[in-house]
C-alpha positions as CSV (number, residue, x, y, z in Angstrom):
1,X,77.3,113.7,8.1
2,X,79.5,114.4,11.2
3,X,82.6,113.1,9.4
4,X,82.0,115.4,6.5
5,X,81.5,118.4,8.8
6,X,84.8,117.6,10.7
7,X,86.8,117.6,7.4
8,X,85.7,121.2,6.5
9,X,88.2,124.0,6.7
10,X,87.7,126.9,9.1
11,X,86.6,129.1,6.2
12,X,84.0,126.5,5.1
13,X,82.7,126.3,8.7
14,X,82.4,130.1,8.7
15,X,80.6,130.1,5.4
16,X,78.1,127.4,6.6
17,X,77.5,129.4,9.8
18,X,76.9,132.6,7.8
19,X,74.4,130.9,5.5
20,X,72.6,129.3,8.5
21,X,72.4,132.7,10.2
22,X,71.1,134.4,7.0
23,X,68.4,131.8,6.5
24,X,67.4,132.0,10.2
25,X,67.2,135.8,10.1
26,X,65.2,135.6,6.9
27,X,62.7,133.2,8.4
28,X,62.4,135.2,11.6
29,X,61.7,138.3,9.6
30,X,59.0,136.6,7.5
31,X,57.4,135.2,10.6
32,X,57.5,138.5,12.6
33,X,56.2,140.6,9.7
34,X,53.4,138.1,9.3
35,X,52.1,138.2,12.9
36,X,48.4,137.5,12.9
37,X,48.3,136.2,9.4
38,X,46.8,132.7,8.7
39,X,48.1,130.5,5.9
40,X,45.7,129.5,3.1
41,X,46.1,126.6,0.7
42,X,49.7,125.6,0.2
43,X,50.8,128.3,2.7
44,X,52.1,130.8,0.1
45,X,49.0,133.0,0.6
46,X,48.3,134.5,4.1
47,X,45.2,136.3,5.3
48,X,44.8,138.5,8.4
49,X,41.4,139.6,9.6
50,X,41.1,143.1,11.1
51,X,38.2,143.7,13.5
52,X,38.5,147.5,13.5
53,X,36.1,149.1,11.1
54,X,37.5,151.4,8.4
55,X,36.3,152.7,5.1
56,X,37.6,150.9,2.0
57,X,40.4,153.4,1.4
58,X,41.6,153.4,5.0
59,X,41.5,149.6,5.0
60,X,43.5,149.5,1.7
61,X,46.2,151.8,3.3
62,X,46.4,149.7,6.4
63,X,47.1,146.5,4.4
64,X,49.7,148.4,2.3
65,X,51.4,149.5,5.6
66,X,51.6,145.8,6.6
67,X,53.3,144.9,3.3
68,X,50.2,143.3,1.8
69,X,46.9,144.4,0.1
70,X,43.2,144.0,0.7
71,X,42.3,140.4,0.1
72,X,41.5,139.2,-3.4
73,X,38.5,136.9,-3.0
74,X,38.0,135.5,-6.5
75,X,37.1,131.9,-5.7
76,X,34.6,130.1,-3.5
77,X,37.5,128.4,-1.6
78,X,38.9,131.8,-0.6
79,X,35.4,133.1,0.2
80,X,34.7,130.1,2.5
81,X,38.1,130.6,4.2
82,X,37.3,134.3,4.8
83,X,33.9,133.3,6.3
84,X,35.8,131.0,8.7
85,X,38.3,133.6,10.0
86,X,35.9,136.5,10.3
87,X,34.1,135.1,13.3
88,X,31.5,137.5,14.8
89,X,31.6,139.9,11.9
90,X,29.3,140.1,8.9
91,X,30.5,142.4,6.1
92,X,34.2,142.4,5.4
93,X,36.0,144.6,2.9
94,X,37.9,142.8,0.1
95,X,40.4,144.2,-2.5
96,X,37.9,144.4,-5.3
97,X,36.7,147.7,-6.6
98,X,35.7,149.7,-9.7
99,X,36.1,153.3,-10.9
100,X,32.4,154.0,-11.1
101,X,29.0,152.5,-11.8
102,X,29.1,150.3,-15.0
103,X,32.9,150.2,-14.9
104,X,34.7,146.8,-14.8
105,X,35.8,145.3,-11.5
106,X,39.5,145.2,-10.6
107,X,41.6,143.8,-7.8
108,X,43.8,146.2,-5.9
109,X,47.0,146.9,-7.8
110,X,45.7,145.5,-11.1
111,X,43.6,148.4,-12.5
112,X,44.9,148.3,-16.0
113,X,42.9,147.3,-19.1
114,X,42.9,143.5,-19.6
115,X,43.0,142.9,-15.9
116,X,39.2,143.0,-15.4
117,X,37.6,140.5,-13.0
118,X,34.8,138.6,-14.7
119,X,34.2,135.5,-12.6
120,X,33.7,136.5,-9.0
121,X,31.7,134.6,-6.4
122,X,28.9,137.1,-6.2
123,X,26.1,136.5,-3.7
124,X,23.1,134.9,-5.4
125,X,20.9,137.8,-4.2
126,X,22.7,141.0,-4.7
127,X,21.2,144.0,-3.1
128,X,20.4,147.0,-5.3
129,X,23.1,149.6,-4.9
130,X,21.0,151.9,-2.6
131,X,24.1,153.9,-1.5
132,X,25.8,156.2,-3.9
133,X,29.2,155.1,-5.1
134,X,28.7,151.4,-4.5
135,X,32.1,150.7,-6.1
136,X,33.8,148.6,-3.4
137,X,33.3,144.9,-2.7
138,X,32.7,143.2,0.6
139,X,31.6,139.7,1.7
140,X,27.8,139.5,2.4
141,X,26.6,139.4,5.9
142,X,24.4,136.4,5.6
143,X,26.7,133.4,6.0
144,X,24.2,130.7,6.6
145,X,24.6,129.6,3.0
146,X,21.5,131.2,1.7
147,X,23.3,134.3,0.3
148,X,27.0,133.7,0.8
149,X,29.2,135.6,-1.6
150,X,30.3,139.1,-2.6
151,X,28.3,142.3,-3.0
152,X,29.2,145.9,-3.7
153,X,28.8,148.8,-1.2
154,X,29.6,152.4,-0.8
155,X,33.4,152.7,-0.3
156,X,33.0,155.2,2.6
157,X,31.1,152.7,4.8
158,X,33.1,151.4,7.7
159,X,33.6,147.6,7.9
160,X,36.2,145.2,9.2
161,X,38.6,144.0,6.5
162,X,41.0,141.2,5.4
163,X,44.5,141.7,4.3
164,X,46.4,139.3,2.0
165,X,50.1,138.6,1.7
166,X,52.1,136.3,-0.5
167,X,55.3,134.5,0.6
168,X,58.0,134.4,-2.0
169,X,58.4,130.8,-3.2
170,X,62.1,130.7,-2.3
171,X,61.3,131.6,1.4
172,X,58.5,129.1,1.4
173,X,60.8,126.4,0.1
174,X,63.4,127.2,2.8
175,X,60.7,127.2,5.5
176,X,59.3,123.8,4.3
177,X,62.8,122.2,4.2
178,X,63.5,123.3,7.8
179,X,60.2,122.1,9.1
180,X,60.2,118.8,7.3
181,X,63.9,117.9,7.4
182,X,64.3,115.2,10.2
183,X,68.0,116.0,10.8
């Protein structure tokens, strides 16, 4: 490796330095813009728990400002992960909503026909919508296993929330190479 590097021209050294700096800056930007986010699964999805309570619309805007979106909790694995990171808080806004009572459920940013959510991890005992406009989804407050899941609430209620981001696969691959490469 060292002999190959010594045989490079000055221009090639400059090109390697440039590529190295670009990759380093790219990884630094990814890490700094993801402050407070926790990796899930293979690391390509990140979640951040916000303790401040906001209504669903405010929470959606906050996640947008961070370059993400309200968390899409569509599997039991994701739901269990959210229960782990939301220590001390019960109900947490997710990125699932609908236009009105009887309308299909959608995830944030996917409100077009054909994108309806049909297999969600709803809580076994869903409360009747006693609040008007129960069109936004949060995790349930009972996390002892007896009623773990999702339920719908009025969108103007104030709750903590979880944002979600996705790391582009090329940045994830670069990050993995640098962390696993022994040289």
